[in-house]
C-alpha positions in Angstrom: 0.0 0.0 0.0 2.8 2.4 0.9 4.8 1.5 -2.2 1.7 2.2 -4.4 1.5 5.7 -3.1 5.2 6.3 -3.9 4.6 5.1 -7.4 1.7 7.5 -7.9 3.7 10.4 -6.5 6.6 9.7 -8.8 4.3 9.5 -11.8 2.7 12.8 -10.9 6.1 14.5 -10.6 7.2 13.1 -14.0 4.0 14.4 -15.6 4.5 17.8 -14.0 8.1 18.1 -15.4 7.1 17.0 -18.9 4.2 19.5 -18.9 6.7 22.3 -17.9 9.1 21.4 -20.7 6.3 21.3 -23.3 4.9 24.7 -22.1 8.4 26.2 -22.2 9.0 24.9 -25.8 5.6 26.3 -26.9 6.2 29.7 -25.4 9.7 29.9 -27.1 8.2 28.8 -30.4 5.5 31.5 -30.0 8.0 34.2 -29.2 10.2 33.2 -32.2 7.2 33.2 -34.5 6.1 36.7 -33.2 9.5 38.3 -34.0 10.1 36.6 -37.4 10.9 39.0 -40.3 9.8 39.0 -43.9 11.2 41.7 -46.2 9.2 42.6 -49.3 10.4 44.5 -52.4 8.9 45.2 -55.9 9.3 42.3 -58.4 10.2 44.6 -61.3 13.3 46.8 -61.7 13.1 50.4 -60.8 13.9 52.8 -63.7 15.2 56.3 -63.3 17.2 59.0 -65.2 20.7 60.2 -64.6 20.7 63.2 -62.2 17.3 62.4 -60.8 16.1 61.2 -57.4 14.6 57.7 -56.9 13.0 55.7 -54.1 13.9 52.0 -53.8 10.8 50.5 -51.9 11.4 47.9 -49.1 9.1 47.0 -46.2 8.4 44.4 -43.6 5.3 42.2 -43.9 3.2 41.9 -41.9 3.8 45.5 -40.7 5.7 45.9 -37.5 7.7 48.7 -35.8 11.2 48.8 -37.2 12.6 51.6 -35.0 14.5 49.2 -32.8 15.8 47.0 -35.7 19.0 47.1 -37.8 18.4 48.4 -41.3 21.2 48.0 -43.8 21.3 48.9 -47.5 24.3 47.7 -49.5 25.6 46.8 -52.9 26.7 43.3 -54.0 29.5 41.9 -51.7 29.7 45.2 -49.8 27.9 44.2 -46.6 30.5 45.8 -44.3 30.6 49.0 -46.5 26.9 49.9 -46.7 25.1 52.6 -48.6 23.2 53.4 -45.4 23.1 51.8 -41.9 20.4 52.4 -39.3 21.0 51.0 -35.9 20.3 51.8 -32.2 17.6 54.3 -33.3 19.7 56.4 -35.7 21.7 56.6 -38.9 25.3 55.4 -38.3 28.3 57.2 -39.8 29.5 54.0 -41.6 28.9 54.5 -45.3 30.2 54.0 -48.8 31.8 57.4 -49.6 30.2 57.7 -53.1 26.7 57.7 -51.4 27.4 60.2 -48.7 24.9 63.1 -48.7 22.9 61.2 -51.4 21.1 58.5 -49.4 18.4 58.5 -46.7 15.5 56.5 -45.4 12.2 57.6 -46.8 8.5 56.8 -47.3 7.6 54.5 -50.2 4.3 56.3 -50.6 2.2 59.1 -49.1 0.1 56.5 -47.2 3.2 54.9 -45.5 3.7 55.3 -41.8 7.5 55.1 -42.0 9.6 53.0 -39.7 6.7 52.6 -37.2 4.9 50.6 -39.9 8.0 48.7 -41.1 8.7 50.9 -44.1 12.5 50.9 -44.6 12.7 52.3 -48.2 15.8 54.0 -49.5 16.0 57.4 -51.2 18.9 58.1 -53.6 19.7 61.5 -55.1 21.8 62.7 -58.0 21.9 59.4 -59.8 24.9 58.4 -61.9 25.4 55.6 -64.4 27.5 53.8 -61.7 24.3 53.5 -59.5 22.8 51.0 -62.0 22.6 47.4 -60.6 21.4 45.5 -57.5 20.7 47.0 -54.1 20.2 44.7 -51.0 17.7 45.6 -48.3 18.7 43.8 -45.0 16.6 44.0 -41.8 17.7 42.3 -38.6 16.2 41.9 -35.1 17.4 40.1 -31.9 16.5 36.6 -33.2 15.6 36.9 -36.9 16.6 38.6 -40.1 15.7 38.8 -43.8 16.9 40.5 -46.9 15.8 41.1 -50.5 17.2 42.6 -53.7 16.0 45.6 -55.6 17.3 46.2 -59.2 17.8 49.8 -60.4 18.0 50.6 -64.1 19.5 54.0 -65.2 18.5 55.7 -68.4 19.8 58.8 -70.3 17.7 60.4 -73.1 20.0 61.5 -75.9 20.0 64.6 -78.1 17.5 65.4 -80.9 18.5 63.5 -84.0 20.3 65.6 -86.7 19.2 64.6 -90.2 21.5 65.3 -93.2 20.3 64.6 -96.7 22.6 63.8 -99.7 21.1 63.3 -103.2 22.3 60.2 -105.0 23.0 59.8 -108.8 20.1 57.4 -109.2 17.6 60.1 -108.1 17.2 58.8 -104.5 18.3 60.7 -101.4 20.5 59.2 -98.7 19.5 60.5 -95.3 21.9 60.3 -92.4 20.5 60.3 -88.8 22.9 61.1 -85.9 22.4 61.6 -82.1 24.5 61.3 -79.0 24.3 61.0 -75.2 22.2 57.8 -74.9 22.1 55.1 -72.2 21.4 52.2 -72.5 21.6 51.3 -76.2 18.6 52.8 -78.0 16.7 51.4 -81.0 16.4 53.4 -84.3 13.3 53.4 -86.5 12.8 55.0 -89.9 9.1 55.6 -90.9 7.2 57.4 -93.6 4.5 60.0 -93.0 1.8 57.3 -93.4 3.4 55.1 -90.7 5.2 52.6 -92.9 8.5 51.3 -91.5 11.5 52.0 -93.9 14.4 49.7 -93.9 17.7 51.3 -92.8 20.8 51.0 -95.0 22.8 50.4 -91.8 23.3 51.5 -88.2 26.2 51.9 -85.8 26.6 52.5 -82.0 29.7 54.0 -80.4 30.3 54.0 -76.6 32.4 56.9 -75.2 34.6 56.8 -72.1 31.6 58.1 -70.1 29.6 55.0 -71.1 27.2 57.2 -73.2 26.3 56.0 -76.7 26.4 57.9 -80.0 24.2 56.4 -82.7 24.3 56.7 -86.5 21.9 55.3 -89.0 21.1 56.0 -92.7 18.6 55.0 -95.3 18.0 55.8 -99.0 14.6 56.8 -100.2 13.0 57.8 -103.5 10.0 59.9 -104.5 7.7 56.9 -104.3 8.9 55.8 -100.9 7.7 58.8 -98.8 7.0 62.5 -98.7 8.1 63.1 -95.1 10.7 60.7 -93.5 11.1 60.4 -89.8 14.0 59.1 -87.8 13.1 58.1 -84.2 15.5 57.0 -81.5 14.0 55.4 -78.5 14.7 53.6 -75.2 12.9 50.5 -73.9 11.0 52.8 -71.5 9.2 54.3 -74.5 11.0 57.7 -74.3 12.2 58.9 -77.7 13.7 61.7 -79.7 12.5 62.2 -83.3 13.3 64.4 -86.3 11.6 64.7 -89.7 12.7 65.8 -93.2 10.8 66.6 -96.4 12.2 64.3 -99.1 10.1 65.6 -101.9 11.5 69.1 -101.5 15.1 67.8 -101.7 14.4 65.7 -104.8 12.6 68.5 -106.5 15.3 71.0 -105.8 18.0 68.5 -107.0 16.2 67.4 -110.2 16.0 70.8 -111.9 19.2 70.2 -113.8 22.8 71.6 -113.9 21.6 74.8 -115.7 19.6 75.9 -112.8 22.5 75.3 -110.4 24.7 77.3 -112.6 22.2 80.1 -112.8 21.9 80.3 -109.0 25.6 80.1 -108.5 26.0 83.1 -110.8 23.2 85.0 -109.0 24.7 84.3 -105.6 28.2 85.4 -106.7 26.7 88.6 -108.1 24.8 89.3 -104.9 27.8 88.6 -102.7 29.9 90.9 -104.9 27.3 93.7 -104.5 27.1 93.2 -100.7 30.9 93.2 -100.5 31.1 96.4 -102.4 28.5 98.1 -100.2 30.3 97.0 -97.0 33.6 98.1 -98.4 32.4 101.6 -99.2 30.7 101.8 -95.8 33.9 100.9 -93.9 35.9 103.3 -96.0 33.3 106.0 -95.2 33.5 105.3 -91.4 37.3 105.0 -91.0 38.8 106.6 -94.0 40.9 103.5 -94.4 40.6 100.3 -96.4 39.6 97.3 -94.3 42.3 94.9 -93.3 40.6 91.8 -94.5 37.3 90.2 -95.7 34.3 89.6 -93.5 33.4 86.0 -92.6 30.6 84.7 -94.8 28.2 82.3 -93.2 29.6 78.8 -93.1 33.1 79.8 -94.3 34.4 81.9 -91.3 37.8 82.9 -92.9 40.6 84.9 -91.2 39.9 88.5 -91.0 43.0 90.5 -91.6 46.7 90.8 -91.7 47.3 94.1 -89.9 46.5 95.0 -86.3 44.9 98.5 -86.0 44.3 99.9 -82.5 41.7 102.1 -80.9 38.3 100.5 -81.4 35.7 102.8 -80.0 34.5 100.8 -77.1 32.3 103.6 -75.8 30.4 103.6 -79.1 29.8 99.8 -78.7 28.5 100.4 -75.2 25.8 102.6 -76.6 24.1 99.2 -77.4 24.9 97.6 -74.0 22.2 95.3 -72.5 22.1 93.5 -69.1 22.7 89.8 -69.5 21.9 87.1 -66.9 22.1 83.3 -66.9 18.9 81.3 -67.3 18.9 78.9 -64.3 16.2 76.8 -65.8 18.4 75.7 -68.7 21.7 75.5 -66.8 23.7 72.2 -67.2 23.7 70.1 -64.1 27.5 70.2 -63.9 27.6 74.0 -63.8 27.1 76.3 -60.9 25.9 80.0 -61.1 26.1 82.9 -58.6 23.0 84.2 -56.9 22.8 87.2 -59.3 23.1 84.9 -62.3 26.2 86.8 -63.5 29.0 84.3 -62.7 29.2 80.7 -64.1 31.8 78.0 -63.8 32.2 74.2 -63.7 31.1 72.5 -60.4 33.8 71.4 -58.0 32.6 67.8 -58.2 32.5 67.6 -62.0 35.0 65.1 -63.2 36.1 65.8 -66.7 37.6 62.8 -68.5 39.3 62.8 -71.9 41.0 65.5 -73.8 37.9 66.8 -75.7 36.4 70.2 -74.8 33.3 69.6 -72.7 30.9 71.3 -75.2 27.8 70.1 -73.4 28.6 72.4 -70.3 26.4 75.2 -71.7 24.7 78.1 -69.9 22.2 80.2 -71.8 21.3 83.9 -71.4 17.8 84.6 -70.0 17.4 87.5 -72.6 16.0 86.7 -76.1 16.7 88.9 -79.1 14.7 89.0 -82.4 15.9 92.4 -83.7 18.2 95.3 -83.1 21.8 95.6 -81.9 22.9 94.3 -78.5 26.3 94.4 -76.8 27.7 92.7 -73.6 31.1 92.1 -72.0 32.4 89.1 -70.1 35.5 88.9 -67.8 37.7 85.9 -68.5 40.2 86.4 -65.6 40.0 86.7 -61.8 43.1 88.1 -60.1 45.5 86.7 -59.1 44.7 83.8 -61.5 45.8 83.8 -65.1 43.2 84.3 -67.9 40.9 81.4 -68.7 42.2 78.8 -71.2 38.9 77.1 -71.9 35.6 78.9 -72.8 32.9 79.3 -75.5 31.2 82.7 -76.0 28.6 83.4 -78.6 24.9 83.1 -79.3 22.5 80.2 -80.0 19.0 79.9 -81.6 16.5 79.5 -78.8 15.5 75.8 -78.4 18.8 74.4 -79.8 20.2 71.6 -77.6 23.9 71.5 -76.6 25.2 68.0 -77.6 28.3 66.1 -76.5 29.1 65.8 -80.2 31.3 68.8 -81.0 30.6 68.4 -84.8 26.9 69.0 -84.2 27.3 72.5 -82.9 27.4 74.3 -86.2 25.6 77.4 -87.7 23.1 75.1 -89.4 22.2 73.7 -86.0 21.7 77.3 -84.6 25.1 77.9 -82.9 27.6 80.7 -83.6 30.5 81.1 -81.2 34.2 81.7 -80.6 36.0 79.0 -78.7 39.2 79.0 -76.7 40.4 75.4 -76.4 43.6 75.8 -74.3 46.8 74.6 -76.0 44.7 73.8 -79.2 44.1 77.5 -79.7 41.1 79.5 -80.8 38.5 78.5 -83.4 35.1 79.3 -84.7 32.4 76.6 -85.2 32.2 75.9 -88.8 31.6 72.3 -90.0 35.4 72.2 -90.4 36.5 74.5 -87.5 38.7 77.5 -88.6 41.7 78.0 -86.2 42.6 81.6 -85.2 45.6 83.2 -83.7 44.6 85.8 -81.0 47.4 87.5 -79.2 47.4 88.4 -76.4 44.8 86.0 -74.9 41.6 88.1 -74.2 41.0 89.0 -70.5 37.7 90.9 -71.2 35.7 90.0 -74.3 33.1 92.2 -75.9 30.2 90.7 -78.0 28.1 92.7 -80.4 25.0 91.0 -81.9 23.6 92.9 -84.9 20.5 90.8 -85.6 19.1 92.8 -88.5 22.3 92.8 -90.5 23.2 89.3 -89.5 26.6 89.9 -87.8 28.2 88.7 -84.6 31.4 90.6 -83.7 34.0 89.9 -81.0 36.3 92.5 -79.4 39.3 92.4 -77.0 38.1 95.2 -74.7 41.3 95.4 -72.7 43.4 95.9 -75.9 40.6 97.9 -77.6 40.8 95.6 -80.7 38.3 94.1 -83.1 39.0 90.4 -83.3 36.5 89.1 -85.9 33.0 89.4 -87.3 30.9 86.4 -88.3 28.2 87.0 -90.9 25.1 84.9 -90.3 21.4 84.7 -91.1 19.4 84.7 -87.9 15.8 83.5 -87.6 13.6 83.4 -84.6 14.9 84.2 -81.1 18.6 84.0 -80.3 20.1 84.0 -76.8 23.6 84.5 -75.4 25.7 81.4 -75.1 28.4 80.7 -72.4 30.5 77.6 -71.7 33.2 78.0 -68.9 35.0 74.7 -69.9 36.5 72.7 -67.1 39.5 73.0 -64.9 40.2 76.7 -65.0 40.7 78.7 -61.8 38.8 81.7 -63.1 35.0 81.7 -63.9 33.1 83.5 -66.7 31.8 86.8 -65.2 29.1 88.8 -67.1 29.8 92.5 -66.6 27.4 95.5 -66.3 28.7 97.8 -69.0 28.7 101.6 -68.2 26.5 103.3 -70.8 27.7 106.6 -72.3 25.4 109.6 -71.8 24.7 110.1 -75.5 22.3 107.5 -77.0 23.3 105.6 -80.1 21.9 106.6 -83.5 20.4 103.6 -85.2 21.5 103.0 -88.8 20.2 100.7 -91.5 23.8 99.7 -92.3 25.8 97.0 -90.5 27.7 98.2 -87.5 31.3 97.3 -88.4 34.3 98.1 -86.2 36.8 100.8 -87.2 39.6 98.3 -87.2 40.3 94.6 -87.5 43.1 92.5 -86.0 45.3 89.7 -87.1 43.4 86.5 -86.5 
């Protein structure tokens, strides 16, 4: 009887111990289940432009407070060198240097509750091509963690295509289509005005040192093929640039025969001779001296003289002075401008690679001109630094886009300028650039735009010399053009010209300088 009681007591104790173990295991399992993490990201890649800001969504599901968790964003195999690390309730100062001041935690949508609701999305600013690829979202608690991968695709929309026609001997027209500044590789489509796809004769893609792509395609069309031909260059996102050309007009103008071409050649020569005689007589009337050299006809831009003559009347030029400021809305992202919009230079963080002049670093004047004469001056030196070696000064037709392709910045594309290209000297932007010799290097440059008479003149204000005059045919609005180049210590400074008391007397004749210099 006594031994039976002992057996029951032992059984009861064993049952109690087993129940305690089972309860403990269930509690631990419940705790672990309650703190488990599941990280969620979008299934499709995120697409964004170079220079823009993007949000990489990442959140915990089901929603839970992430304020006490570790949140780590990093690139492939860079766990210990994160883009952003949040721990102990704040952002830690452990970060990949290229993402410093560009990354932060943000809301993935306006309805998000942020960290309290488990939203751990990443915001990236000032995107570059190097940002393309995979980003890892890692979230860790005391007893659980999870991570997922977000893919970022970077795109760059290139320049408007430039179409160049060339008549062929068989009566057709070969049309060339060029554009630059694309990423990733775009597709090229030729179509007629009725939507028919035209077969290209060939296409090529060239990648520069900056990973940007230049594209070139061509096709030959006849009168029966199309009236208007369109060249469209597009990205996979659907963004595109397109240009059109009237093929019928080209064929009609080319089919009139050699006699017509000979007649127009004779007529143009006669008109040029007449204009030259008028300009010659007008210059002699102004100065009492024969001009030192010919003017630059549009597209030829020849040298302007062989003899240096001093004493240009700068005060007379300043009769036409206007205030010029930089248009912030059209400023290139790698340039910085002063608060008064008078000083422009390359940004400190701009990394210029290669030996080519960075022609895309353009700033445009906020003032638009469609008539009259307008004069402004720019300072190209800031003491104690030497004069700038790299710059572009001139005018551009409003709406023209600065391309990375130097050969695209021609008068036919709406650009007229004087360029200083360091040790490569000075030149003006013809299709085949004409090199000039300007001594000494200008420290203050004067620019006179004579819209009505189609002239753009440049002056060395310090030396009081006329450098050159470009003859052009302007149409529509034109605006001042400035490019400070890269690497110089001095910026480009637009000056406020002192105006003489006596107003200028407008004349119907071109305003030529009294003198010209050896260029």
